[in-house]
C-alpha positions as CSV (number, residue, x, y, z in Angstrom):
1,M,-110.3,98.4,17.1
2,S,-106.9,97.2,17.6
3,V,-106.0,94.1,20.4
4,S,-102.5,94.2,21.3
5,I,-100.8,90.3,22.4
6,P,-98.6,91.5,25.5
7,A,-95.4,90.4,25.0
8,V,-94.2,87.3,27.1
9,P,-91.3,88.3,29.4
10,A,-88.0,85.9,29.2
11,P,-88.1,83.2,31.7
12,A,-86.2,84.8,35.2
13,R,-83.2,82.9,37.0
14,A,-83.7,82.6,40.9
15,D,-81.6,85.8,41.4
16,G,-84.5,87.7,39.2
17,R,-82.2,87.9,36.6
18,R,-83.8,87.6,32.9
19,V,-82.3,84.6,30.5
20,S,-82.7,84.5,26.7
21,W,-83.6,81.1,25.4
22,Y,-80.7,80.1,23.6
23,R,-78.5,80.2,26.9
24,E,-80.6,77.3,28.4
25,P,-79.5,73.6,28.0
26,W,-83.3,72.3,27.6
27,P,-83.3,73.6,23.7
28,W,-80.3,72.4,22.5
29,L,-80.8,69.0,23.6
30,L,-84.0,69.4,22.3
31,F,-82.7,70.7,18.5
32,I,-79.7,68.8,18.2
33,P,-81.2,65.2,17.3
34,P,-83.2,66.4,14.5
35,A,-80.4,68.8,13.2
36,V,-78.1,66.2,13.4
37,A,-80.6,63.5,11.4
38,V,-81.0,66.4,8.6
39,V,-77.2,66.3,8.1
40,A,-76.3,63.1,7.8
41,G,-79.7,62.1,5.9
42,T,-78.0,64.9,3.7
43,I,-74.8,63.4,3.5
44,T,-76.3,59.3,2.7
45,M,-78.3,61.5,0.0
46,G,-75.2,62.5,-1.7
47,I,-73.4,59.7,-1.1
48,A,-75.8,57.7,-2.9
49,I,-76.7,59.6,-5.7
50,D,-72.7,59.9,-6.6
51,S,-72.3,56.3,-6.0
52,F,-74.8,54.8,-8.0
53,D,-73.8,51.0,-8.8
54,G,-76.3,49.8,-11.3
55,V,-77.6,46.9,-9.9
56,V,-81.1,46.9,-11.2
57,S,-80.7,46.2,-14.3
58,D,-84.1,47.1,-16.8
59,D,-83.1,43.9,-19.1
60,Y,-82.8,41.3,-16.5
61,Y,-84.5,38.6,-19.0
62,R,-82.0,39.1,-21.5
63,Q,-79.2,38.9,-18.5
64,G,-80.7,35.7,-17.2
65,L,-80.4,34.0,-21.0
66,A,-76.6,35.5,-21.0
67,I,-76.0,33.5,-17.9
68,N,-77.7,30.5,-19.7
69,R,-75.1,30.8,-22.2
70,S,-72.3,31.2,-20.0
71,L,-73.5,28.0,-18.1
72,D,-73.5,26.7,-21.6
73,R,-69.8,27.4,-22.4
74,D,-68.6,26.5,-19.0
75,A,-70.3,22.8,-20.1
76,R,-68.3,22.7,-23.6
77,A,-65.1,23.6,-21.6
78,R,-65.9,20.6,-19.7
79,E,-66.7,18.3,-22.1
80,R,-63.5,19.1,-24.0
81,G,-60.8,18.8,-20.5
82,L,-59.9,22.6,-21.0
83,S,-57.8,24.1,-18.4
84,A,-55.0,26.8,-18.4
85,Q,-52.0,28.4,-16.7
86,L,-52.1,32.0,-16.6
87,R,-48.3,34.1,-15.6
88,F,-47.9,37.8,-15.8
89,N,-44.3,39.0,-16.6
90,P,-42.5,40.8,-13.3
91,S,-43.4,44.3,-14.8
92,G,-47.3,43.1,-15.0
93,D,-47.6,44.2,-18.4
94,R,-47.5,41.3,-20.2
95,V,-49.7,37.7,-19.3
96,R,-48.8,34.5,-21.1
97,V,-51.1,31.3,-20.9
98,T,-50.8,28.0,-21.5
99,V,-53.8,25.9,-22.4
100,V,-54.3,22.1,-22.2
101,G,-57.1,20.2,-23.2
102,D,-58.9,20.4,-26.9
103,A,-59.0,24.2,-27.8
104,S,-59.5,24.1,-31.5
105,A,-58.4,27.6,-31.4
106,Q,-56.9,27.9,-34.8
107,G,-56.4,32.1,-33.9
108,L,-56.7,34.7,-31.2
109,L,-58.1,33.6,-27.5
110,H,-59.5,36.4,-25.0
111,L,-58.7,37.3,-21.3
112,Q,-61.2,39.1,-19.8
113,L,-60.4,40.7,-16.7
114,V,-63.0,41.9,-14.4
115,R,-63.2,44.2,-11.3
116,A,-66.1,43.3,-9.0
117,A,-66.3,46.6,-7.3
118,R,-65.0,48.9,-10.3
119,S,-66.1,48.0,-13.7
120,G,-64.1,50.7,-15.4
121,D,-60.7,49.1,-14.2
122,D,-62.3,45.8,-16.3
123,Q,-59.5,44.8,-19.8
124,D,-60.1,42.4,-22.4
125,V,-57.0,41.6,-23.6
126,E,-56.4,39.9,-26.8
127,L,-53.8,36.9,-26.9
128,T,-52.3,35.8,-29.9
129,P,-51.1,32.3,-30.6
130,V,-46.7,32.2,-30.1
131,A,-46.4,28.5,-30.2
132,P,-49.1,25.3,-29.9
133,G,-51.1,25.9,-26.9
134,L,-49.1,28.8,-25.8
135,Y,-50.6,32.3,-26.2
136,E,-49.3,36.0,-25.0
137,G,-51.0,39.3,-24.7
138,R,-50.2,42.9,-23.5
139,L,-52.1,44.5,-20.6
140,T,-53.0,48.1,-20.4
141,Q,-51.8,48.6,-16.8
142,P,-50.5,46.5,-14.4
143,L,-53.3,45.0,-12.1
144,Q,-53.4,45.1,-8.4
145,G,-56.3,43.4,-6.0
146,R,-58.8,40.8,-6.4
147,W,-59.8,40.0,-10.0
148,H,-62.1,37.6,-11.8
149,L,-60.0,36.1,-15.0
150,R,-62.0,34.1,-17.7
151,L,-60.3,32.9,-21.0
152,Q,-62.1,32.1,-23.6
153,D,-61.9,31.3,-27.9
154,G,-62.6,34.0,-30.1
155,E,-65.9,32.4,-31.3
156,G,-67.1,32.5,-27.6
157,Q,-67.7,28.6,-27.9
158,W,-66.1,27.7,-24.4
159,R,-64.8,29.7,-21.2
160,I,-63.0,29.1,-18.3
161,S,-61.9,31.4,-15.6
162,A,-60.6,32.0,-11.9
163,I,-60.7,34.3,-9.5
164,A,-56.9,35.6,-8.3
165,Q,-55.3,38.0,-6.1
166,L,-53.0,40.5,-8.1
167,P,-49.8,40.8,-8.7
168,A,-49.1,36.9,-8.6
169,E,-46.2,35.1,-8.5
170,R,-46.9,31.9,-8.8
171,A,-49.4,30.5,-12.1
172,I,-53.0,30.9,-11.9
173,A,-54.8,27.6,-12.6
174,L,-57.7,28.6,-15.1
175,A,-60.4,25.9,-15.5
176,P,-64.8,25.8,-16.2
177,T,-67.1,26.5,-13.7
178,P,-67.5,23.2,-11.8
179,L,-71.4,22.3,-11.8
180,N,-72.9,22.4,-8.1
181,P,-74.0,19.7,-6.7
182,A,-77.2,18.5,-6.2
183,A,-79.0,20.3,-2.8
184,P,-78.9,17.5,-0.2
185,E,-82.2,15.8,0.2
186,E,-84.2,17.2,3.0
187,P,-84.2,15.1,6.2
188,K,-87.9,13.1,6.6
189,W,-89.9,13.9,9.6
190,S,-90.7,11.8,12.0
191,V,-93.4,11.7,14.5
192,P,-93.1,9.8,17.8
193,G,-95.7,7.2,17.9
194,S,-97.0,6.8,14.5
């Protein structure tokens, strides 16, 4: 025994003509929001996969220890009274650094140019002594934008730094990172009538 299911007729207009579902506006108004959400989710997933920034690290403890070493290097630079003036030549391919204070460096200095937004643009410039307290080095490419500048000795005993917008026409001052002032004491609660 076979059961036949009768076909559901298409809805009819007031004038008696039959209308297909896709010619009605209501199904489209119901389908569009989920379709837009699927497309937007796909685009967002593609952006997330293509632009992995590597913020989460597996060796966070080791990185924390490295931060402590960096703070120690800043403290040593403060103890030695170190500061520096950094200038770029007009074409932007060479840098000259004048160091003031007890640098105690017989050899090379290292200048790290770090771009927060793109780690692929970072440069490590080796600075050779030209005169007492004066060092020069060559950049691999001219720099533009906001950069973190870190100057340190060859052994990594001290470090001074600055943040600069490049290219810069004036000298850039580098200094040890200042100590954070102690947090202000929280005000005491006063209870009226006590």
